[in-house]
Structure formats: C-alpha cells, structure tokens
N, C-alpha and C positions, 0 to 999 in steps of 0.2 A: 552319460549322454552318447547318442549314436556317433556323433562327430568324433568324440574322444576315443571311442572304441575303434573306429576306423583308423584313426591316427595311430593308436597303439598297435594295431595289426600291421599297418604300413611300416612302423618302426621295427617290429619283429621280423617281417619279411626282408627289410633292408639290411638288418644286422646279419641275418642268415646269409644273404647274398654276399655281403662283404666278407664274412668269414670264409665262405666257399671260394670266393675270388682270390683273396690274399693267400689262403692256404695252398690252393692249387697253383697259383702264380709262382710263388717262391719255391714250393716243393718241386714243381716241374722244372724251373730254371736251374735249381741246384743239381738235380739229376742230369739234366740235359747238357749243361755246360761245365759241370765240375766232376761228377761221378763217371760220366761216359764222354770224356772230352776227345777220345780218339776215334769216335765213330766216323766213317768216311763221308757221311753226308753233312757233317758239321763244317762250318767255316774254319779257316786256319786260326788256331788258338793264339797264334802270335800276332794276329792282325790287330794293331792298336786301335784303328778306327772302329772295328767291331766291338772291342771291349769298351771303348768310350761310349758307344751308343747304348750298350747294356747298362752302364753306370747311370747314364742320363735317364734311361727308362726307369731304373730302380728309384732314382732320386724323385722323379715326378710322381710315381705311384705312391711312394711312402709319404711324400710331402702333402698329398691330398688327405691323409688320415686326420690331421687336426681340423681341417675344413669339414670333413664328414661328421666328426664329433660335435662341432659347433652347430651345424645344420640340424642334426638330430636333437640336440638340446633345445634349439629354438623352434622346434616343431615344423621345420621346413624339410622334412625327410624326403618328400617327393623329388627333390632336386638331386639327391645323392647318387642315385643309380645313373642318371643322365650324365652327371659330371664325371663319374668313374669311367663310364664307357667312352666318353669324349676324350678323357685324358689318356686312357689305354690305347685307343685307336690312333690318336694323334702322334704319340711318341713311337708307336710301332710303324706307322705309315712313313713318317719322316726318316726313322732309322733304316728301314728297308730300302727306301729310295736312295738315301745317301750311300749306303754300303754297296748295293747291287748295280747302281747306275753305270759305273764304269768298270765293273768287275767281270772277269771272264767266267765266274761261277754261274751256274744255272740257279734260278730263284728257288729258295727253299725257306718256307716260312709257314706260319700257322702253328697253333699249339692247342693243347688240351684245355687251356684257359678259355679259348673261344668256344669250345664245345660246351663248357660249363655255362658261359654267358648265354648262349643260344638256348640250351635245353632247360635252364633254370629261369629264364625270363618269364615264363608263364606264372611263376609263383606270385607275381604282382597283380595278376588278373587284370592286365592293362594292355589293351590292343596297341595303344600309341607307343608304349615302350618296346613291345615286341617288333613293331614296324621299325622303330629306331635302331634296334639291335641288328635286324636283318639288313636294312638299308645301309647302316654304318659299316658293317663288315664287307658287304659287297662293294661299297664305294672305296674302302681301303684297298682291296685287291685290284679294283679297276684303276685307281690312281697309280699304284705301284706298277701295274702292267703297262700303263701309258708311258711312264717315265723310263722304265728299264727295257721296254720293248721285248718282253719275254712271254710267249704264249702260254707258258706253264702255269701262269696265274689263273687260267681258266679252270684248272682242276680244283683249287680251294674255293673258287666261286661256286662251282657246281656242288661241292660238298656242303658249303654253307646254305645254299638254296634247299638242298635235300633235308638238312637238319632243321632249317627254318620251317619247312612244311610239317615236320614232326612237332615242333614247338607250337605251331598254329593249331594243329589238331588237338594237342593237349589243352591249349588255351580255350579252344572251342568247347571242349568237354567241360572244363571248369566253368565257363560262362553259362552253358546250358544247365549245369547242376545248380549254380547259384540262382539262375532265373527260376528254376523249378522250386527251390527252397523259398525264394522271395514270394512267388505266387502263392504257395501254400501258406506262408506266414501272413500275407496280406488277406487271404481268404479267411483265415482263422481270426485275425484281428478285426476284420470287418464284421464277421459273425458275432464276435464278442461285443463290439460297439453297438451293433444293431440290437443285440439282446438287452444291453443296458438301456438303450433308448426306449425299447418296448416296456421295460420296467418303469421308467419315468412316466411314460404315457398311461400306464395302468394307474399310477398314483395320481397323475394330473392329465386326464384325457383331453383337456382343453388345449394342450400344447402339441397336439398331433401334427406332424409335418414341419413344425417350427425348426427343429434341429437340422433336418435334411435341407430345408431351404436356405437357412443361414450358412450351412457348410458349402452349399452349391454357389451361393452369391459370393462368399468370401474366396472360394477357390478361383472363381472366374476373375475376380479382381486381382488376386495374387498372381495369376497367370498373365494378366494384362501388364503387370509391372515388368515382366521379363527378367526378374531377379532370381527366380527359383527354378530348379530342375524338376523333372517329372516326379522323382522320388520325394523331394521336399514338399511338392504340392499334395501328394498322397498323404503324407504324414500330417500336414496342416489340415487337410480335409477331415481326417479322423479326429483330430483334436477339436475341430469346430463342431463336429457331431456331438461331442461331449461337453460343449461349453457350459451347458446348464445342468450338468450332472449333480452339482451341489444342491439342487432344489429337492432332492430326495429327502433332505433333512428338514425341509420347511413343512410345517403343519398344513394339512389340506385346507383347513379353514382359512388360512391366509392366502394360499395359492388361488383358491377359487372364490375369494370374497368379491362380491359384486360392488360393494361400496368403497369409499375412500379408506385407505389404510391408516391406522394410527401411527404415531411416531415410533412406538415400540415395535409394531408389526413391520414397519418399513426397515428398522434396524435389523430385524430377523431376516428379512428378504436380502439385505445387503451382505449377509454372511455366506451366501451360496457360492461366490467365486472362491473363497478361501477353503470352504468345505470340499468343493469340487476338485481343487488343486491337490488337496491332501489325499483324496480318494484315488487319484491316478498317478501319484508320485512314484510308484514302483512299477508302473505298466510300461513295458518295453514298446517302443513305437509311438507312444503318446507323450512320454516324459520330456522329449526334446521340445515340445510345444506347450509345455505346462503354462507358460506365460499367457497363452491364448485364453485359457480357462481362468487364470487368476486375475488378469488385467482387462478383460473385455468390457468392463464397465467404467474404466478410467475415461476422463475427459481431457481434451486438448488444453483447456484452461485450468486444469488441476482441481476441478470441483467434483470429480468422480470418486469411485471407491474401488477396491478397499484401501489403497495406499495414497490416494490423492496425487498421483503422478501427473506431470504436465508436459506438454510438448513432446519432444523427441525422447524424453525419458521413458515414455510409454513404449513398450516393445512394438516393433513395426507391425507384426502380424496381429497383435491384439488391437491395434488401431483399425486394421482392415475389418476384423471381426466386429468391432464396435459399430461400424457403419452398416454392415450386413445385418446385425442383430436389430439395430434400430429400425432399419427399413422393413424387415419382416414383422416386427412388432406393430408398426404403424399400419401395415397393409393386411393384417390379420384381425379377425373379429375377436374381441375379448369379452369376458363376462361383464366388464364395466363400461364397454363402449363398442360400437360397430367398427368395422375396418374402414380405414381412410382410403380414398381413391389413390391410385398410383401417382397421379400428378401432384396431389397434396403431399404425399410422402416425399416425393422428389424435391418439392419446394422446401420442405422443412429440413431435409438433409443439407441442401444448399445454404439455407439460412444458418445452419449450425457450423458453417465453415469458419475455422479459426476460434470457435468457442467450444463447441462440443466435439468437433471432429478435426482431424488433420487436414489443413487447407489443400495440400497437394493431392491427398487421397480423395477429397471431395471433387477435385477437378477430374480425377480418374473415374470416380463414380459417375460423373456426368457423361463420360464416354461409354461406360459399360452398361448404363441404365437400360438401353433396349434389350440387352442380353438378360438382364435381371427380370424384365417383364416376361420374357419367354420362359425363364426358369420358374417364375411364380405360377404361370399358367399351367406349366407341365406338372408341377408338384401339387397344384390345387385340385387336379382332377380327382373327383371322388372324395375330396377332403373338405366337406362343408361344415364340420363341427366348429363350434366356437373355440377361440383360443383362450389360453389361461393368463394368469397374472404375470406381467413383465415389469420388472422394476426399472 
C-alpha cells in the first residue's frame, strides 16, 4: 500500500537522521570537551556549572531514545524529528543562558551538530520541518543574545541563515524532482487506465463514457467531503475509472442482452467486482483503492454484493462510488431501457437514502447534484450511443 511505503520511507529517513545526530553529537562533544580541553576558546574546565549543564544535556538527549523507539514502533515516526530538535534546542538554549548570563566570557557556542541538522533536514522532503529547523535555531540564538546582551550571537545567526538557504535550495531541487517523477508516473498511469477503458469499450461499446462520468461524479463528491488531499483524489479517480474492469470476463451476450437477465446470468454479472479487484491487485497507484472496485455494489442495508456488507462496514469511497455509479446508470440509455431524466434519477437516489445508499452521502449528493448535471452534459457531448448492461 502507498501509505505503508511512505511510512517505511519516513522511518528510514528518521533512523538515518537519528544515527547522524547522535553520532555527530557525541563524537563532537568527546573531541571538543575531552580530547582538546585546553584550547583557549573553551570555557574553564573546572567550572562546575558548565559541567553540570553538559551532564543535563547528555541526560535529556539520551533519555529521548526510548521515546523515539516507542514512536517508531507505533508508526508515529513523524513526531520524532520535531521532538529531537525541540529537546536539543531547549537544553542548549537554557544551558547557554545560565552559563553566559553573568559570565565575563564572550559568547561561544554552536557546533557541527547544528550543521548536520540544517543540511540534512531536506532528507525528509518536508518544508514544514525545514522551516522548523531554521526558525528554531535562529530563535535559540536570539533568546541567548537577548538574555546575555552579547552581539556576537549575530554571527551564528548569519551562519545559520546562510546554511538554511543551502538547505532550502536542496529541498527545492528534491521537490521539483519528485514533482517531475509524479507527473510522469500519473501520465503513464492515466494512459494505462484509459487504454484499459478503451479495451472494455471495444468489448462492450454500450458503456462508452460510463467510467469517465462515474469517476468525475465520485471525485467531485469526495472533494466536497473535504476529507482527502489532491493526491488521494487523483488515486481515487483512477480507481473509479476502473470500477467496471471486471466486466471483461462477462460474456458479450449477457452484457448486451436487451431482455431480462436470468438468475444464472445475474449471478455471472455479480462476479465482476471480484474479478476486477483481482485484475488490479498488483497495480501500483490503484491497489490503495481496490475497495472501490470490489465493494461499489454493496448496499447500505446489506443487500448488495459481493460480500453483503452493511452500513459503515462498507468502505467510505466505495459508498461514494455506489451513488455515482447508480446515478450514471439511471441517466444513461441502456439496451433494455431509455435514459431516465435527471430529476427522476435524483428522486430515486434520495429515495434510496438509508436503504441502498449512505444517508449522509445522499445529503451530500443533494448538494453536489448541480455539479453532476454539468459533468453529465460535458461528458455526453458526442456520446449518444446506447449504454450497456448495468447490474
């Protein structure tokens, strides 16, 4: 699943970031405070307050490790980097203020750890975190400068701003590259999906335009819920385009039959959601919404197929697709009946509230109905062929 892959990638990036941070943090401190303790720019090694602040810093940073392990195990990895940065900045800011506030020494701080944090922040491909890093480090030095009244803090602020510019340039390049890949991927996926739809229409030309209209209706309703981001809407749209792909396994004699279906023929028609789901189960970009294909003929009252799910047990997007599919089936001409007027289809959808369809989604349908009329008119231009069999 795409969500799982993104989570795994976030985990890998977070673990790499943690290894870099802790390795550089402790190696730097060992060299800085133990191997080269007599360098003139270092604070007096006999200063008890200074050593106490170091121990407190070590304790806090090490104490965070079990929390990070817990968050990663609970799939809450996105919080780790923010907590790590907050902990590091807090102990360093407080330590610097306490030590330098009444000290005759000029302010001397900053470390290679901060360089690592800034320059490696783009690995998360997350603008918000990069802003958080930049703002946090600048705030740290601004607070220290305010309390100790030493203008030398302007130097690390300038350095951090310059490094942040480099980080943002790297992030910008990453984002542009990802957008290019995503655009290329979406174009290929759309081409593949449209090719499959064309194949279905060759087998059953009566369904021309049905998949596109259902996908457009369903996407507009999903967008109206305000529960999905742009990428999720795109993925849902592609799945809707393929909601009837399973009909490739249905004999033409059944799909185009003008009379009433026999019980046996109807049972064959009812296999298309299962067949369709199996057909796309390994297709990247569609698999996340396989429920749309598998469950779009379930009913709110449990009398649908293939599993007879009822109520909220039916996947949410499949419930949306069910309304879109029913509306287009009613407003399209079929070999066994003419198209119903929009008003009649609207009436029947509303009458199916709480029986065939999700009551809340029917309320939403009543709001988006004018949009669906426009969609239908747009897709119907040049498409006056009769529709096919809809179960």
